[in-house]
BARO-936894 format. One record per residue: residue in one letter; x, z, y of N, C-alpha, C, CB in turn. Coordinates in steps of 0.1 Angstrom, whole numbers, padded with zeros to 4 digits, always signed. Each point is the difference from the previous one (the first is absolute). Glycine has a CB too. Layout:
<atoms>
AXZYXZYXZYXZY;...
</atoms>
This chain:
<atoms>
X+0559+2180+2062+0010-0010+0004-0006-0013+0004+0017+0011-0015;X-0012-0017+0025-0004-0014+0004+0011-0010-0004-0014+0009+0019;X+0009-0021-0024+0010-0010-0004-0005-0014+0004+0007+0015-0020;X+0000-0022+0027-0003-0013+0005+0005-0010-0011+0001+0006+0025;X-0009-0014-0030+0004-0010-0011+0002-0013+0006-0013+0013-0017;X+0025-0019+0015+0003-0013+0004-0009-0010-0007+0024+0006+0004;X-0027-0018+0002-0009-0009-0006+0002-0004-0014-0002-0009+0023;X+0014+0005-0027+0003-0004-0014-0003+0012-0009+0017-0017+0008;X-0013+0029-0005-0002+0011-0008-0015+0003-0002+0022+0009+0007;X-0030-0010+0004-0014+0002-0002-0006-0010-0009-0001+0010+0023;X+0005-0023-0022-0005-0010-0009+0004+0003-0014+0001-0017+0019;X+0011+0021-0021+0004+0004-0014-0008+0012-0005+0023-0008+0005;X-0026+0017+0003-0009+0012-0004-0013-0005-0005+0012+0015+0016;X-0017-0026-0010-0013-0005-0004+0001-0008-0013-0007-0001+0024;X+0018-0006-0026+0000-0009-0012+0010+0003-0011-0006-0017+0017;X+0017+0025-0013+0010+0002-0010+0007+0014+0003+0004-0024-0001;X-0013+0035+0000+0005+0013+0003+0012+0005-0009-0023+0005+0008;X+0025-0012-0019+0012+0004-0009+0013-0003+0006-0014-0005-0019;X+0014-0002+0031+0013-0002+0007+0005+0013+0006-0007-0024+0005;X-0001+0034-0004+0003+0013+0006+0003+0010-0011-0014-0006+0020;X+0023+0015-0017+0003+0011-0009-0013+0008-0002+0024+0001+0007;X-0024+0006-0019-0012+0008-0003-0001+0012+0010+0002-0006-0024;X+0009+0011+0028-0001+0011+0010-0005-0005+0013+0019+0011-0010;X-0016-0023+0015-0005-0005+0012-0015-0003-0001+0023-0010+0005;X-0027+0004-0016-0014-0003-0002-0008+0013+0000+0006-0020-0014;X-0001+0031+0008-0007+0013+0001-0001+0005+0014+0008+0005-0023;X+0003-0007+0030+0000+0004+0014-0010-0008+0009+0024+0006-0003;X-0025-0019+0000-0010-0008+0007-0014+0003-0003+0017-0018+0001;X-0019+0023-0013-0014+0003-0005-0004+0015+0004+0003-0016-0019;X+0007+0023+0024-0003+0014+0004-0009+0000+0012+0022+0008-0009;X-0033+0000+0008-0009+0001+0011+0006+0005+0013-0018+0003-0016;X+0029+0004+0015+0007+0005+0012+0009-0011+0007+0000+0023-0011;X+0001-0035+0004+0008-0011+0006-0009-0009+0007+0017+0002-0018;X-0015-0004+0031-0008-0010+0008+0008-0013+0000-0010+0019+0014;X+0005-0028-0022+0006-0013-0001-0005-0009+0011+0003+0002-0026;X+0006-0007+0034-0004-0008+0012+0004-0015-0002+0003+0020+0014;X-0012-0029-0009+0002-0014+0000-0001-0004+0015-0008-0004-0024;X+0018-0002+0029+0000-0004+0014-0009-0012+0002+0023+0008+0003;X-0029-0009+0009-0008-0012+0004+0010-0012+0000-0017+0014+0013;X+0030-0012-0011+0010-0011-0001+0000-0005-0014+0014+0011+0018;X-0016-0003-0028+0000-0005-0014-0012-0009-0002+0013+0021-0008;X-0025-0016+0013-0012-0008-0002+0002-0014+0007-0014+0021-0001;X+0020-0021+0013+0003-0012+0007+0009-0009-0008-0003+0012+0022;X+0014-0006-0028+0009-0008-0008-0007-0006-0012+0019+0015+0008;X-0027-0007-0015-0007-0005-0012-0009-0011+0004+0000+0023-0010;X-0008-0022+0021-0009-0010+0005+0008-0013+0003-0015+0017+0009;X+0026-0016-0002+0008-0012+0003+0005-0007-0012+0006+0010+0022;X+0000-0002-0031+0006-0006-0012-0011-0006-0009+0019+0016+0001;X-0030-0010-0002-0011-0006-0008-0005-0013+0006-0007+0024-0006;X+0006-0024+0020-0005-0012+0006+0010-0012-0001-0012+0014+0016;X+0025-0011-0017+0010-0010-0002+0002-0004-0015+0011+0009+0020;X-0019-0003-0029+0002-0003-0014+0012+0007-0007-0012-0021+0005;X+0018+0030+0002+0012+0007-0006-0004+0013-0007+0013-0010+0019;X-0025+0014-0019-0004+0013-0006-0013-0002-0007+0013+0013+0017;X-0013-0016-0030-0013-0001-0007-0007+0014-0002+0009-0021-0011;X-0021+0021+0014-0008+0013-0002-0013-0004-0007+0010+0011+0021;X-0015-0001-0029-0013-0003-0007-0012-0001+0009+0010+0012-0019;X-0009-0008+0032-0010-0001+0010+0006-0002+0013-0016+0015-0014;X+0009-0020+0024+0006-0001+0014+0004+0014+0005-0015-0020+0005;X+0026+0020+0003+0005+0012+0005-0011+0009+0007+0022-0012+0004;X-0032+0006+0002-0010+0008+0007-0008+0008-0010-0001-0017+0018;X+0001+0013-0031-0007+0008-0010+0011+0008-0008-0018-0017-0002;X+0029+0010-0002+0010+0006-0009+0006+0013+0006+0005-0023-0009;X+0000+0022+0022+0007+0012+0006-0009+0012+0001+0015-0016+0012;X-0027+0015-0006-0008+0012+0001-0005+0006-0013-0007-0009+0022;X+0004+0000-0032-0005+0005-0012+0012+0007-0008-0017-0018-0001;X+0029+0013+0002+0011+0006-0007+0005+0013+0007+0007-0023-0009;X-0009+0023+0022+0003+0012+0008-0009+0011-0005+0008-0013+0020;X-0021+0010-0021-0009+0010-0005+0003+0005-0014-0018-0011+0015;X+0020+0001-0024+0003+0004-0014+0012+0009-0001-0011-0022-0007;X+0022+0018+0015+0012+0007-0001+0002+0012+0010+0010-0022-0008;X-0021+0025+0014+0000+0011+0010+0011-0002+0011-0010+0016-0018;X+0011-0028+0022+0010-0003+0011-0006+0002+0013+0012-0016-0015;X-0005+0022+0024-0005+0002+0014+0005-0011+0009-0002+0025-0003;X-0006-0030+0013+0006-0010+0009+0008+0007+0011-0020-0014-0004;X+0031+0007+0008+0008+0004+0011-0001-0011+0011+0016+0014-0015;X-0024-0012+0025-0002-0010+0010+0014-0003+0008-0025+0007+0002;X+0025-0018+0004+0012-0004+0008-0005+0003+0015+0009-0018-0016;X-0002+0027+0023-0003+0003+0014+0012-0006+0008-0013+0021-0006;X+0010-0021+0019+0010-0006+0009+0014+0006-0001-0019-0005+0016;X+0019+0018-0018+0013+0007-0001+0008-0005-0012-0009+0020+0011;X+0002-0023-0022+0007-0006-0012+0006-0014+0004-0016+0013-0016;X+0007-0021+0022+0005-0014+0003+0011+0000+0010-0023-0008-0004;X+0023+0017+0013+0010+0000+0011+0013+0006-0006-0017+0003+0018;X+0017+0006-0028+0012+0006-0006+0008-0010-0006-0013+0021-0004;X+0007-0032-0001+0008-0011-0007+0011-0005+0009-0021-0007-0013;X+0019+0007+0026+0011-0005+0009+0012+0008+0000-0018-0009+0014;X+0017+0022-0018+0011+0009+0000+0008+0000-0013-0012+0014+0016;X+0007-0021-0026+0006+0000-0013+0012-0010-0001-0022+0006-0010;X+0033-0002+0003+0010-0010-0002-0005-0011-0009+0018+0018+0003;X-0011-0030-0002-0005-0011-0008+0006-0001-0014-0002-0012+0022;X+0001+0023-0029+0004+0000-0014-0009-0009-0008+0010+0023+0002;X-0022-0023+0002-0011-0007-0007-0008-0008+0010-0001+0018-0018;X-0002-0031+0015-0007-0008+0010-0014-0002-0004+0021-0012+0004;X-0026+0017-0015-0014-0002-0004-0009+0009+0009+0007-0004-0024;X-0016-0003+0031-0008+0008+0010-0009+0010-0006+0001-0020+0014;X-0006+0018-0026-0009+0010-0007+0009+0012-0003-0015-0018-0010;X+0026+0016+0004+0009+0011-0004+0005+0008+0012+0007-0012-0020;X-0004+0005+0031+0004+0007+0012-0011+0009+0006+0015-0020+0005;X-0027+0015-0006-0011+0008+0005-0002+0012-0009-0011-0020+0009;X+0012+0019-0022-0001+0011-0010+0012+0010+0003-0011-0015-0017;X+0023+0010+0020+0011+0009+0004-0004+0008+0012+0017-0016-0010;X-0022+0009+0020-0004+0007+0013-0010+0011-0003+0005-0021+0013;X-0015+0018-0021-0010+0009-0004+0006+0012-0007-0017-0018-0001;X+0026+0016-0008+0006+0010-0007+0007+0010+0009+0003-0015-0020;X+0004+0009+0030+0008+0008+0009-0010+0009+0009+0018-0017+0000;X-0028+0010+0006-0009+0007+0009-0009+0010-0007+0001-0020+0015;X-0005+0017-0027-0009+0009-0007+0007+0010-0009-0017-0019+0000;X+0031+0018-0001+0008+0009-0008-0005+0000-0014+0005+0014+0020;X-0006-0026-0026-0005-0001-0014+0010-0009-0007-0024+0003+0007;X+0028+0001-0020+0009-0008-0008-0007-0013-0004+0012+0020-0008;X-0004-0030+0004-0005-0013-0004+0004-0002-0015+0001-0010+0024;X-0011+0006-0032+0002-0004-0014+0003-0015+0000-0015+0019-0009;X+0027-0022+0006+0004-0014+0001+0011-0004-0011-0006+0000+0025;X+0007-0012-0029+0011-0005-0008+0009-0008+0008-0015+0000-0020;X+0012-0002+0033+0009-0008+0009+0012+0008+0004-0021-0013+0008;X+0033+0009-0012+0012+0007+0004+0003-0001+0015+0009-0004-0022;X-0014-0006+0029+0002-0002+0014-0007+0012+0008+0001-0025-0003;X-0012+0030-0002-0006+0011+0008+0008+0013+0000-0022-0010-0007;X+0031+0011-0003+0008+0012-0001+0011+0000+0011-0004+0001-0024;X+0006-0012+0031+0010-0001+0011-0006+0007+0013+0009-0021-0011;X-0021+0024+0011-0007+0006+0012+0000+0015-0001-0014-0021+0003;X+0011+0027+0008+0000+0015+0001-0014+0004-0005+0017+0001+0019;X-0020-0003-0032-0013+0005-0006+0003+0005-0013-0013-0017+0013;X+0004+0025-0019+0001+0005-0013-0007-0011-0009+0001+0025+0007;X+0006-0029-0018-0006-0009-0009+0000+0006-0014+0008-0020+0014;X-0018+0015-0022-0001+0004-0014-0001-0013-0008-0013+0022+0006;X+0022-0022-0016+0000-0012-0009-0010+0001-0011+0025-0003+0006;X-0030-0009-0010-0009+0000-0012+0007+0006-0012-0012-0019+0009;
</atoms>
């Protein structure tokens, strides 16, 4: 199974995994589950860190790759098709990072792990923490 993790959920997995049900944590730790982090999430983390809105124990250029390795998270690059798909999305959500993750979910046919109720308004499969 492949699972795209929204930015806030991925950060919680690194710092506060107890926010997730035991069943979901086991599913995420299962070697058959490919946990994906969008490049859009790395971009969001970098911007929020630079603005002083996201404290991290190390700069994003160190923190994100090291935690991806530790948590066996696979990168999901942003390609032109993902970026262009955003134009076809209804404006339920105006956050550009989330809109890109929604587009990736649609085009890659992968569910999104998110606590954001706005994402459920789109034609994607979501999984709640």
